[in-house]
N, C-alpha and C positions, 0 to 999 in steps of 0.2 A: 375654298372656305365655305363652311356650312352656313346656310341661311336659316333664320328662325321666323316662326309665325308670330302674329300679333298676340295671340293668346299665350304664347311662350314668354313673351316679354312681360305681359301682365303677371304671369305666375312668378317670374323672377323677382319682380318688384314687390309682389305680395309676400313672398318669403322673407323679404327684408323689412316688412311692415311699412312700406313707403306709399302704398296706394290709398288715396282718399276715395276715389271712385273711378270707374272706367265704363266706356260704352263703345263696343266694337261694331255695332250695327250689322251683325251677321257676317263680318269679314274676319272671323277668328283665325282662319287658316291661311289668310293671305300673308305672304312673306315679305319682309322689308328687304329691299335690294340696296338701300343706302341709308346711312345715319348721319345727320348733320344738324347744326343749329344756325347755319348760314344759308339764307334763302337763295343766294346766288349759286349755291352748289346743288340745289334740289334737282333730282331727275325723277323719272317714273318710278313709283313704288318706294318713295322715301319716307322714313320715319323722321319727323321734324321735332326738334327740341326747342321750346320757347324759353330762353334764358336771358338774364341780364336786366339791370335796372332801366336800361334804355330801350328795351324791347317794345315794339309797337305791333298792334293787331294787323296792320297792313303787311308786315313781314310774313305773317302766317297766311294771309289771303294770297299773297304772291306765291308762296310755297305750294299752296293747294292748286293754283293754276298751273304750276310747273310739274305737278305730279305727286305731291305728298299724299300719302294714304292714311296717315295717323299723326297726331301731334301729342307731345308729352309736355305737360305744363303744371304750374301751381294754381292756375285758374282756368275756368272754362271761357271759351270765346264764342260769340255769336257769328256764325259763318253763313255764307250764301247757300251752302248745301251740307248735308249730313256727312261729317268726317269723323271716323273713329278717334277717340281720345283717351288718354290715361292721365288722370289728375294725381299729383304726388305731393307729399309733404315737404320734400327737400330736393329742389331741382339739381343742385350741384352734386349731391351724393348720388342721385338717380343717374345723372349724366355719366359719371365714372363707371357705374355698374352696367349701364347700357353699352357704353363703348367697349368695355372689357368683354361683355357677352357677344356683341355683334361681331367683334374681330376674333372671337374664339380663343380668348386668353392667350394671345401670342407670346407673351413674356415667358410662358412655360417652356417654349421651344428654343430658347437661347439663354446665354449667361448674361445677366444684367447687373451692371455696376452703377450704383447711384452715389452721387457726391454732393454733400451738403456743407454749409458753412458760409460765413460772411465774405471771406476773401479766398481766392485761389481755386474756385470750382472749375473754371474754364481751363486753367493751366493744368490742373490734375487730370481732367478729361483728355487733354492733348498728350500728356505724358503717358497715361495708361494706353491710349489708342496707339501711340508710337511703338510702345513695347509689344502690344498684342499684334500689331500689323507686321512687326519684324518677325515674330513667331509664325504668323499665318503665311507670310511670303515664303518662308522656308518650307512650308507644307504645300505650297502652290494653291492656297485657298484665298477666298474673297476677303478683301479688307474689312475691318470691323465697322460697325455703325456708331454714330455719335449724335447726341442732341445737346447742344450747348448754347450759351448766350451769343457765341460768335458764329458758329456754323452748325448746320444739320445735314447729316448724310444717312440714308436708310437703304441704300442699294438701288433705289428707283429715283429718289430726289436728292439733290445737293443744292443748298442755298444758304445765303446769309441770313442769320436769325434776327428777329426783333424782340424775342421774349426768351427768358431762361428755360422755363418748362412749359410747353404748350398745354392747351386745354386737353382734357381726357380723350376727346374724340380724335384730335390730331395725333396725340401721343400714341394711342393704341394703333392708329393707322400706320404711323412710322414703324412701330415694332412689327406689325404684320408685314409691311413691305420688306423689312429686314429678313424676316423668316422666309418669305417667298423668294428672296434673293440668295438664299442659302448662306446667309450670314450667321455666324455662331456667337458673336460677342457684341454687346451694346454698352457703351459708357455714356452716362447722361448726368447733367446737373439737375439737382432737385432743390427748387427754391422754397423759401418759407411760404410764399403765396400758393405754390402748388400743394403744399401740405395742408395749409390752413383751409384752402378752398377745395380740397378733396380731389385734385386732378389725378393723383396716383392711387386712389382707393381701389381696392380689389386686386392689386398686383403686389408682388414681392420682389425684393432685390436680393440676388445671391450674395452681393457684398454692398454694404453701405458705409461710405467714408464720411467721417465728421472732421472737418479741418479746424474750425475756429468759430468764435462768436464775439461780436461787438455790436454796439447800438447802430442800427441802420433800418431803413424802410419804416420809420416811425412817422405816420401821417394818418389823417382820417380815412384815406382810401386804401391803406395797407395794413399797418399794425398800430393799434391805439397806444401801445406802450411797449417797453422792452420785454416785459413778461409775456405778452402776447406773441412777440417775435420769437423769443427763446422757446416757449412751449410749442409753437408751431414747428420749429426746427426739430424738436425732440420727437415728433410724431413719426419720423422716418424709421426709428429703431424698431417699432412694433411691426414694421413691414420688411424687416431685414433678417437674413439668416446669419451672416457674419458681419459684425460691426468693427470697423477699423477706426480707432480714436487717436487724435493728437493730444498727448498728455500735456502739451504746452499751452493749450487753449485756456482762456478765461472760463470761470464757472465749471472747472473740470469735475468737481464733486457731483454737481447736478447732472452733468453730461454722463458720467460713468453710472450713476444711479439709473438714469433713463435708458442707457444702453443695455441694461440687464434684460430688457424686453427682447433683445436679439438672442439667437441661439448660441452665439460665440462672440467673444470680444478679443480683438488683437490691438495692441497699442504701438505707437511710434513717438519718437521725441528727439529733439536736439539737445535737451537739457537734462533729461532723466535717464540715467544709465540702466535703470531697471525695466525700461520699455522693451517690448518684444523686438522692435526695430529701432536701433539707436544710431544716430549720425554723429560722427566726430571727425576731428582733424579736417575741418572745413576751411578751404582757402581759395582765393581767387588767383589764377595764373593766366598767362598769355593764352593758353589753350582752352580756357574756360574755368568753371568752378569745379573743383575736385573735392571729394569727401569720401570718407569710409562709412560703411554700414555694417553694424554687427547684429546678427540675429542667430537663431538656432541653426539655420541652414548654411550660413556663410559669414565670413568677415572679410570684406573686400572693398576696393576702391571703385567709385563711379565718377563719371564726368558729365557735366551739363554745359552746353554751349550757349545758354541763355543767361543774360545779366540778371543780377538780383540774388543776393545770398538767401533771401527769404524763400526762394523757390526750392530750397532743400526740403522744406516741409511737404510741398506738393510732390516732390520726387519720392520722398519716403513713403507717402501714402500709396503712390503708384507701385513702388517696389513691393510693399507689403501685400497689396491686392494681387499683383501678378504672381508672387511667390505662393500665396494661398491657393491660387488656381493651378499651380504646378508648372508654371512657365520657367524654363531653365535660365540660369544666371546669364548665359551668353546673350540671350535675346533681351533680357532686361537691360544689360549693360549697353548693347548696341542701340536698342530702342531709345533709351534716355539720351545717349550721345547724339543721336540723329534728330531728336525732337526739335521742331521749330514751331513757334506759336505766332500766328499772324496778329500783329498789334499788341503783343505782349513783350515788353522790354526790348523792343527793336531799337537798335542803336545806329546812328549815322554820324560820321565824323567829317569835319571840314579838312581840306588838304593840309592846312597849316597846323592842325591838331588843336586849335584854340577852342573849337566848339565840338562838343559831343551832345547831339540831340537824341533824346530817348522818348519813344512813343509807347504809351501803355494805356490799358483800359482802366487803370486805378480810378475808382469813383466813390469810395467811401473812406471813413476815418481810418480804419485798420489798414486798408491798402495804401493810403497816402502815407501813413506813418512808416510803413515797412519800406516803401519806395525811397522816401527821403533819407531814412536812417541808413539804408543800404548804400545809397549814392555817397553819403558822407563817409562811409567806411571804405567803399571801393575807389572813390576819387577824392581823397582828402585835400588835394591841392587845388581843386576846382571850386568856383563859385556856382551858385544855383539861381536860375531864373525859371519861372513856371508859367505855362499857359493852361488854363482850365476853365470850366464853368460848372453849373449844376442844373439838373433837369427841372422842368416846371411841373407843378401839380402833384408832386410826391416827394417823399424823403426830405422834408423841410429842414430836418436837423443837420443835413449835410452842409448847408450853407454856413452854419457856424463852425462845424467840425473841420471842413476842408479849408475854409478861410483862415482858421486859426493855425492849422498844421502848415499850410503853404506859407503863411506869413511868418511863422516861426523859423522856417528853414531857408526861405528864399531871400535873395537880395532885391528882387523885383517880381511882381506878379502881373500877368495880363489876363483879364477876365473876358471870356468869350461865350458864345452860344453853345449849349449842349442839350438838345432836345427840349426846348422851352415849352412846347405844348401850347396851352392856352394863355400862358403868362408872357409878359414882355421881357425880353432879354435884359433890358436896362434895369428893370425892377429887381430881377434876380441878382444881377451883378452888384447893384447898390447894396443889397442885403449882405452878400458875401464880403464886399469891400469893408464894411464896418469891422469885421473880424480880422481881415488882413491888416488894416491900418492899426488895429489895437496891438499888433505885434511890431509896430513901428516899421512896417514894410511898405514901400511905395507900390502903387498899383496903377494900371491904366485899363479902362474899359473899352474894348474894341469888339463889337458884336460879331463881325465876320471872322471866323477862325483863321482863314487864310491870311487876312490882313494882320491879325494878332501875331501869328507865327512869323510873318515877314518882318514886322516891326521889331519883335524880340530879337531875331537874328541880326538885323541891321544895327542894333544898338550894342551888340557884344564887342568889347574891346580888350577882354582878358580871358584867360582860360575858364570856360563856363560849361556847366551841364545845363542844357535846356530841356526841361521836362515838359512834355506835351501830353497831358493826362485826360483820361475820361472816355475817349472815343476810339482809340486804336485805329483799326482799318474800317470802321463803320463808314459806309458810303452814302448815308442818308441821315437827315435830322428830322425830328418830329416837330412840326409847326402846326398848331391847332390839332386836328385829327389826321393830318396828312404827313406822309414821309417825303421830304424833298431831297432828291438825289444831288450829289456833288462830290468833289474830291475828298479823299480821306486825309487824316492828319499826316500819314506817311507820304502821300502825294505832295502835300504842302511843304513838308520838311525837306524832301528831296529836291523840289523845285527851287526853294529859296536858299538852300545850302549851295546848290550849283551856281546860283547868281552870286552868292558870297565868294565862292572859289574863283569866279571869273573876273572879279574886280581887279 
């Protein structure tokens, strides 16, 4: 990877009219060996980025002691010794450009698929990755990379994620890792926050998928209103070569108008036969969900082994993307059939068949509505009980939305912790409970998720779907600023179903 001098970074930012002033103290030709905004990552010859409302001068002092040779900031700091600096107008836009430059525009060296929307991004990433990996395995090539809310894999690192789209510095590092690992494809979720705060500026997506839109992430720390949320989502199209659009989404006229910023538009739908990729004859069978897809290239049947009829939309998006990239039908079919998603519509059944427990990451109004409606359709003879919570410090509208939807469809609701952050779980649950009870649905507040799941299972006496929503296979919860490790919802469900079976 080519390294650049401090004066080259100044020139880059001057070209974008971002530089307020700079002082390199004669170190113009010194090359940055590292780029970071985390003082704990600083090594010798690091360019350090000062960002964030919580940034403190001592972070910069610590970085200088560790070997930082230059800092980039929106303000000048008084330091104990002369350190080169670049003062800029917009640190977020600057950070994306610096990351892209430092890592040598790595996205140009592989095929990048970006997926946006309120619901289904993770599932679509997994579907696409499963298809591409089926194709790559047949060619004896390295598996594809992914960046999602659930997992990240870049050829060098594989870990459970805590954020949908990482900051620009981490994002470009992951892409560079993928390139250096000889990986050819990357599928990634693109959040509204990533677009609003310019984490993906300076790069392009070979394919950008737009799944759907509904109100979410509305809070002082995220999006002030729905228009801010929607307009942020729409920014992906100007960075996209081929846009793949779900014609069944709300606000489709606005979406199609914004998508014209892409070089090409491809559509898919379950309801509109004029779509480029149209799904029909959808049915649930013992072997899974079966459906036909009609497009210019083929008209054939596909199979999904994952519960939830709503997943057809995610599969359609993956089919359209893979076909656009020239992947043959056989790999698309086998990839979708083999696709398994950790924490997505994972089902577990008691031996007597009375309980079907389903664990899913559903955490907003749209995902809740689709899960409940699908369960009503797929299990019409079953009653529904639900365990869920809402996060603290953000997306406050979810408390009303999720409480209302869960209360409408459930016979009983158990409110538990879900990343409470700085808020008290009891306060969050009380707020949700207002909307659950407004639907004449009984509820119980049990902070510990394990106890909530155990209690729900112990009280089941008839054929019941137990929906455990929001956390999937997440193995930690955010309390304050710390992530506390513990069992996943899947772990709890399996443990307490086993106890139920052994009674």
